[in-house]
C-alpha positions as a Markdown table, in Angstrom:
| # | Residue | x | y | z |
|---|---|---|---|---|
| 1 | Unk | -10.2 | 1.6 | 0.6 |
| 2 | Unk | -12.6 | -0.1 | -2.1 |
| 3 | Unk | -14.4 | 2.6 | -3.8 |
| 4 | Unk | -17.3 | 0.3 | -3.9 |
| 5 | Unk | -17.3 | -2.2 | -0.8 |
| 6 | Unk | -20.5 | -4.3 | -1.8 |
| 7 | Unk | -18.5 | -4.6 | -5.4 |
| 8 | Unk | -18.4 | -2.2 | -8.3 |
| 9 | Unk | -20.8 | -1.4 | -11.1 |
| 10 | Unk | -19.9 | -3.3 | -14.5 |
| 11 | Unk | -17.4 | -5.8 | -12.2 |
| 12 | Unk | -16.8 | -8.9 | -13.9 |
| 13 | Unk | -15.8 | -10.6 | -10.9 |
| 14 | Unk | -14.6 | -10.4 | -7.7 |
| 15 | Unk | -11.0 | -10.3 | -8.1 |
| 16 | Unk | -9.0 | -7.6 | -6.8 |
| 17 | Unk | -8.5 | -6.4 | -10.5 |
| 18 | Unk | -12.4 | -5.9 | -10.4 |
| 19 | Unk | -12.3 | -3.9 | -7.7 |
| 20 | Unk | -11.1 | -0.4 | -8.1 |
| 21 | Unk | -9.4 | 1.0 | -5.0 |
| 22 | Unk | -8.1 | 4.2 | -3.4 |
| 23 | Unk | -4.6 | 4.4 | -1.6 |
| 24 | Unk | -4.5 | 7.5 | 0.7 |
| 25 | Unk | -1.2 | 9.3 | 1.1 |
| 26 | Unk | -1.9 | 12.0 | 4.0 |
| 27 | Unk | 0.2 | 14.5 | 5.6 |
| 28 | Unk | -0.3 | 14.4 | 9.4 |
| 29 | Unk | -2.1 | 17.5 | 10.1 |
| 30 | Unk | -5.4 | 18.8 | 11.6 |
| 31 | Unk | -5.8 | 21.4 | 9.1 |
| 32 | Unk | -8.1 | 21.2 | 5.7 |
| 33 | Unk | -5.4 | 20.8 | 3.2 |
| 34 | Unk | -5.9 | 20.2 | -0.7 |
| 35 | Unk | -6.3 | 16.9 | -2.2 |
| 36 | Unk | -5.3 | 15.0 | -5.2 |
| 37 | Unk | -6.4 | 12.2 | -6.9 |
| 38 | Unk | -3.9 | 10.5 | -9.0 |
| 39 | Unk | -4.2 | 8.0 | -12.0 |
| 40 | Unk | -0.7 | 6.3 | -13.2 |
| 41 | Unk | -0.6 | 5.8 | -17.1 |
| 42 | Unk | 0.0 | 2.6 | -18.5 |
| 43 | Unk | -2.1 | 2.7 | -21.9 |
| 44 | Unk | -5.1 | 1.2 | -20.1 |
| 45 | Unk | -3.8 | -2.1 | -19.7 |
| 46 | Unk | -1.6 | -1.7 | -16.4 |
| 47 | Unk | -0.8 | 1.1 | -14.4 |
| 48 | Unk | 2.6 | 2.1 | -13.6 |
| 49 | Unk | 4.0 | 2.2 | -10.2 |
| 50 | Unk | 6.8 | 4.9 | -10.5 |
| 51 | Unk | 3.6 | 7.2 | -11.9 |
| 52 | Unk | 1.5 | 6.3 | -8.2 |
| 53 | Unk | 3.1 | 6.0 | -5.0 |
| 54 | Unk | 6.3 | 8.7 | -6.0 |
| 55 | Unk | 4.2 | 11.0 | -7.1 |
| 56 | Unk | 2.1 | 10.9 | -4.0 |
| 57 | Unk | 5.0 | 11.5 | -2.1 |
| 58 | Unk | 6.2 | 14.4 | -3.7 |
| 59 | Unk | 2.6 | 16.1 | -3.5 |
| 60 | Unk | 3.0 | 15.3 | 0.4 |
| 61 | Unk | 6.3 | 17.1 | 0.4 |
| 62 | Unk | 4.7 | 20.4 | -1.1 |
| 63 | Unk | 1.6 | 20.2 | 1.3 |
| 64 | Unk | -1.4 | 18.3 | -0.6 |
| 65 | Unk | -2.7 | 15.0 | 0.5 |
| 66 | Unk | -2.4 | 12.5 | -2.3 |
| 67 | Unk | -4.9 | 9.6 | -3.1 |
| 68 | Unk | -3.6 | 7.1 | -5.9 |
| 69 | Unk | -6.4 | 5.5 | -7.7 |
| 70 | Unk | -6.1 | 1.9 | -9.0 |
| 71 | Unk | -8.9 | 1.8 | -11.6 |
| 72 | Unk | -9.8 | -0.9 | -13.9 |
| 73 | Unk | -8.1 | -1.5 | -17.2 |
| 74 | Unk | -8.5 | -4.2 | -20.1 |
| 75 | Unk | -10.3 | -6.5 | -20.5 |
| 76 | Unk | -12.4 | -3.5 | -18.7 |
| 77 | Unk | -13.4 | -1.0 | -21.0 |
| 78 | Unk | -15.3 | 2.1 | -20.9 |
| 79 | Unk | -17.2 | 3.4 | -19.2 |
| 80 | Unk | -15.3 | 1.4 | -16.0 |
| 81 | Unk | -12.1 | 3.7 | -15.8 |
| 82 | Unk | -14.1 | 6.7 | -16.1 |
| 83 | Unk | -16.7 | 5.6 | -13.5 |
| 84 | Unk | -13.6 | 4.5 | -11.1 |
| 85 | Unk | -12.0 | 8.3 | -11.5 |
| 86 | Unk | -15.7 | 9.8 | -11.0 |
| 87 | Unk | -16.3 | 7.8 | -7.5 |
| 88 | Unk | -12.6 | 8.5 | -6.1 |
| 89 | Unk | -13.4 | 12.3 | -6.5 |
| 90 | Unk | -16.7 | 11.9 | -5.0 |
| 91 | Unk | -15.5 | 9.4 | -1.9 |
| 92 | Unk | -12.8 | 12.1 | -1.1 |
| 93 | Unk | -15.5 | 14.6 | -1.2 |
| 94 | Unk | -17.9 | 12.8 | 0.6 |
| 95 | Unk | -15.1 | 11.9 | 3.5 |
| 96 | Unk | -13.2 | 15.0 | 3.5 |
| 97 | Unk | -13.8 | 15.8 | 7.1 |
| 98 | Unk | -11.9 | 12.1 | 7.7 |
| 99 | Unk | -9.2 | 12.9 | 5.3 |
| 100 | Unk | -8.6 | 16.5 | 6.5 |
| 101 | Unk | -9.2 | 17.5 | 3.2 |
| 102 | Unk | -11.0 | 20.6 | 1.9 |
| 103 | Unk | -13.8 | 19.5 | -0.3 |
| 104 | Unk | -13.7 | 22.3 | -2.6 |
| 105 | Unk | -9.8 | 21.8 | -3.3 |
| 106 | Unk | -9.7 | 18.5 | -4.8 |
| 107 | Unk | -7.7 | 18.3 | -8.0 |
| 108 | Unk | -7.0 | 14.9 | -10.3 |
| 109 | Unk | -3.2 | 14.2 | -11.6 |
| 110 | Unk | -2.6 | 11.7 | -14.5 |
| 111 | Unk | 0.1 | 10.4 | -16.6 |
| 112 | Unk | -0.2 | 9.3 | -20.6 |
| 113 | Unk | -3.5 | 7.1 | -20.3 |
| 114 | Unk | -4.1 | 8.2 | -16.5 |
| 115 | Unk | -4.1 | 11.7 | -18.0 |
| 116 | Unk | -6.4 | 10.8 | -20.8 |
| 117 | Unk | -8.8 | 9.5 | -17.4 |
| 118 | Unk | -8.1 | 13.1 | -15.8 |
| 119 | Unk | -8.6 | 15.0 | -18.7 |
| 120 | Unk | -12.1 | 12.7 | -19.0 |
| 121 | Unk | -13.1 | 13.2 | -15.7 |
| 122 | Unk | -12.8 | 17.0 | -16.0 |
| 123 | Unk | -14.6 | 17.4 | -18.9 |
| 124 | Unk | -17.4 | 14.6 | -18.4 |
| 125 | Unk | -18.1 | 15.4 | -14.6 |
| 126 | Unk | -21.7 | 15.6 | -13.2 |
| 127 | Unk | -23.0 | 17.3 | -10.1 |
| 128 | Unk | -24.1 | 14.2 | -8.2 |
| 129 | Unk | -27.5 | 12.6 | -8.0 |
| 130 | Unk | -29.2 | 14.6 | -4.5 |
| 131 | Unk | -31.6 | 11.9 | -4.4 |
| 132 | Unk | -29.0 | 8.9 | -4.6 |
| 133 | Unk | -29.5 | 6.5 | -1.4 |
| 134 | Unk | -25.6 | 6.2 | -1.1 |
| 135 | Unk | -24.4 | 9.5 | 0.0 |
| 136 | Unk | -21.3 | 9.5 | -1.9 |
| 137 | Unk | -23.1 | 9.7 | -5.2 |
| 138 | Unk | -24.7 | 12.7 | -4.1 |
| 139 | Unk | -21.2 | 14.4 | -4.5 |
| 140 | Unk | -20.1 | 16.1 | -7.4 |
| 141 | Unk | -17.7 | 14.5 | -9.4 |
| 142 | Unk | -16.1 | 18.2 | -11.1 |
| 143 | Unk | -12.5 | 17.8 | -10.1 |
| 144 | Unk | -10.9 | 21.7 | -8.9 |
| 145 | Unk | -8.4 | 21.0 | -11.6 |
| 146 | Unk | -6.5 | 19.1 | -13.6 |
| 147 | Unk | -2.9 | 18.1 | -13.9 |
| 148 | Unk | -2.0 | 16.4 | -17.2 |
| 149 | Unk | 1.7 | 14.8 | -17.6 |
| 150 | Unk | 1.9 | 13.8 | -21.2 |
| 151 | Unk | -1.2 | 13.1 | -21.7 |
| 152 | Unk | -3.5 | 11.0 | -24.1 |
| 153 | Unk | -6.2 | 13.5 | -24.7 |
| 154 | Unk | -7.5 | 12.8 | -28.4 |
| 155 | Unk | -8.6 | 9.8 | -30.4 |
| 156 | Unk | -8.5 | 11.6 | -33.7 |
| 157 | Unk | -5.4 | 12.0 | -35.9 |
| 158 | Unk | -2.9 | 12.3 | -32.9 |
| 159 | Unk | -4.3 | 9.7 | -30.5 |
| 160 | Unk | -2.9 | 6.8 | -29.0 |
| 161 | Unk | -3.9 | 3.8 | -30.6 |
| 162 | Unk | -3.2 | 1.3 | -27.9 |
| 163 | Unk | -4.8 | 3.4 | -25.3 |
| 164 | Unk | -7.9 | 3.8 | -27.7 |
| 165 | Unk | -8.5 | 0.0 | -28.5 |
| 166 | Unk | -7.8 | -1.2 | -25.1 |
| 167 | Unk | -10.6 | 1.4 | -23.8 |
| 168 | Unk | -12.6 | 1.2 | -26.3 |
| 169 | Unk | -12.5 | -1.8 | -28.5 |
| 170 | Unk | -10.6 | -2.7 | -32.0 |
| 171 | Unk | -13.0 | -0.6 | -34.2 |
| 172 | Unk | -15.0 | 2.1 | -32.1 |
| 173 | Unk | -17.3 | 4.4 | -34.0 |
| 174 | Unk | -16.3 | 8.0 | -34.8 |
| 175 | Unk | -19.2 | 9.1 | -32.5 |
| 176 | Unk | -17.4 | 7.3 | -29.8 |
| 177 | Unk | -13.8 | 8.4 | -30.7 |
| 178 | Unk | -15.3 | 12.4 | -30.6 |
| 179 | Unk | -16.9 | 11.5 | -26.9 |
| 180 | Unk | -13.5 | 10.5 | -25.6 |
| 181 | Unk | -11.3 | 12.9 | -27.3 |
| 182 | Unk | -11.4 | 15.6 | -24.0 |
| 183 | Unk | -10.4 | 18.6 | -26.3 |
| 184 | Unk | -14.1 | 17.7 | -28.1 |
| 185 | Unk | -15.6 | 18.2 | -24.7 |
| 186 | Unk | -14.1 | 21.5 | -23.1 |
| 187 | Unk | -17.1 | 23.8 | -21.6 |
| 188 | Unk | -17.1 | 26.9 | -20.1 |
| 189 | Unk | -17.2 | 24.9 | -17.0 |
| 190 | Unk | -14.1 | 22.5 | -17.4 |
| 191 | Unk | -11.8 | 23.3 | -14.5 |
| 192 | Unk | -8.7 | 24.7 | -15.1 |
| 193 | Unk | -5.3 | 22.6 | -16.1 |
| 194 | Unk | -1.4 | 22.1 | -16.0 |
| 195 | Unk | -0.2 | 20.5 | -18.9 |
| 196 | Unk | 3.4 | 19.2 | -19.9 |
| 197 | Unk | 4.8 | 17.0 | -22.4 |
| 198 | Unk | 8.2 | 16.8 | -24.1 |
| 199 | Unk | 8.6 | 17.8 | -27.9 |
| 200 | Unk | 10.0 | 14.2 | -29.1 |
| 201 | Unk | 7.7 | 12.3 | -27.2 |
| 202 | Unk | 7.9 | 9.2 | -29.8 |
| 203 | Unk | 4.7 | 7.5 | -28.2 |
| 204 | Unk | 1.9 | 10.1 | -27.5 |
| 205 | Unk | 2.4 | 13.1 | -29.5 |
| 206 | Unk | 2.8 | 16.3 | -28.0 |
| 207 | Unk | 0.2 | 17.5 | -30.4 |
| 208 | Unk | -2.2 | 16.4 | -27.5 |
| 209 | Unk | -1.3 | 18.6 | -25.3 |
| 210 | Unk | -1.7 | 21.4 | -27.5 |
| 211 | Unk | -5.2 | 20.4 | -28.6 |
| 212 | Unk | -6.2 | 20.8 | -25.3 |
| 213 | Unk | -4.4 | 23.7 | -24.4 |
| 214 | Unk | -6.0 | 25.2 | -27.6 |
| 215 | Unk | -9.6 | 24.0 | -26.4 |
| 216 | Unk | -9.2 | 25.3 | -22.9 |
| 217 | Unk | -7.9 | 28.9 | -24.3 |
| 218 | Unk | -11.0 | 28.9 | -26.7 |
| 219 | Unk | -13.1 | 28.7 | -24.0 |
| 220 | Unk | -11.4 | 31.1 | -21.4 |
| 221 | Unk | -9.9 | 28.3 | -18.9 |
| 222 | Unk | -7.0 | 29.0 | -17.0 |
| 223 | Unk | -4.1 | 26.8 | -18.1 |
| 224 | Unk | -0.6 | 26.4 | -18.5 |
| 225 | Unk | 1.5 | 24.7 | -21.0 |
| 226 | Unk | 4.8 | 23.3 | -20.9 |
| 227 | Unk | 6.5 | 21.7 | -23.6 |
| 228 | Unk | 10.1 | 20.5 | -23.1 |
| 229 | Unk | 12.6 | 19.9 | -26.1 |
| 230 | Unk | 13.5 | 16.4 | -25.0 |
| 231 | Unk | 12.7 | 13.4 | -22.9 |
| 232 | Unk | 11.4 | 9.8 | -23.7 |
| 233 | Unk | 7.9 | 9.2 | -22.9 |
| 234 | Unk | 6.7 | 8.0 | -19.3 |
| 235 | Unk | 9.2 | 9.9 | -17.4 |
| 236 | Unk | 7.3 | 10.6 | -14.3 |
| 237 | Unk | 9.1 | 12.8 | -11.8 |
| 238 | Unk | 11.7 | 13.0 | -14.5 |
| 239 | Unk | 14.7 | 13.1 | -11.9 |
| 240 | Unk | 17.1 | 11.9 | -14.4 |
| 241 | Unk | 16.1 | 14.7 | -17.1 |
| 242 | Unk | 18.1 | 17.8 | -16.8 |
| 243 | Unk | 15.4 | 20.1 | -18.1 |
| 244 | Unk | 12.0 | 18.3 | -17.9 |
| 245 | Unk | 12.8 | 17.5 | -14.3 |
| 246 | Unk | 11.8 | 21.1 | -13.6 |
| 247 | Unk | 8.3 | 20.4 | -14.1 |
| 248 | Unk | 7.0 | 19.6 | -10.6 |
| 249 | Unk | 8.6 | 22.6 | -9.6 |
| 250 | Unk | 6.5 | 24.8 | -12.2 |
| 251 | Unk | 3.6 | 22.6 | -11.0 |
| 252 | Unk | 3.9 | 23.5 | -7.6 |
| 253 | Unk | 4.5 | 27.0 | -8.5 |
| 254 | Unk | 1.2 | 26.6 | -10.5 |
| 255 | Unk | -0.8 | 25.0 | -7.8 |
| 256 | Unk | 0.2 | 27.5 | -5.0 |
| 257 | Unk | -1.1 | 30.3 | -7.5 |
| 258 | Unk | -4.6 | 28.0 | -7.6 |
| 259 | Unk | -4.6 | 28.3 | -3.6 |
| 260 | Unk | -3.7 | 24.5 | -3.7 |
């Protein structure tokens, strides 16, 4: 489903890469279930397949509708990806009845750079424009919770250089880097979060998840953080990792506790 059927804001053309899309993975039910926007990682230059559909299928198995977001990546830069994530949340919320999705239980889940996108969506949302002609734009873009998997969070000391360059260009200003460092944008209205990382991640330092958890704690936001001892970056469901493969089980328990 094209998020903007008549063309996305800031679009550079009309190719598929210029048209952000949402692919629904819906459970066959008439009940109103929770929904989750899924943001695969890829350094803001691609989107990793193993962090898309397999995650959606797992969410379906635990009783959650999933919507995989095909957000814009390089040569697109900020704010295009964030606009896509916000629009995805609004889109699902506006069409909640058609999707049999509870508009008050819509979360966002992301991996690596997709985790950065999810975190910035959770800290940079708005409540919608009640005067907008487009009914979708009248919806709030605030996710009801975040699941952040080995996320890029900060564009400071522990930031991921590749993701930052693809999103912000070669030499972003200190002000822009701070604005896009999610740990610095947490407020008392930021949604709850589940975070996990591996301690020896050599691509995106676990300090990213720790910084976010500290910011959430400082503002009294409910969160759960798991740092596993070992595992390469980009594990997805981590099915081949004896310890880290427990993250989906732990996340499911947390989601149940949050009413998802």
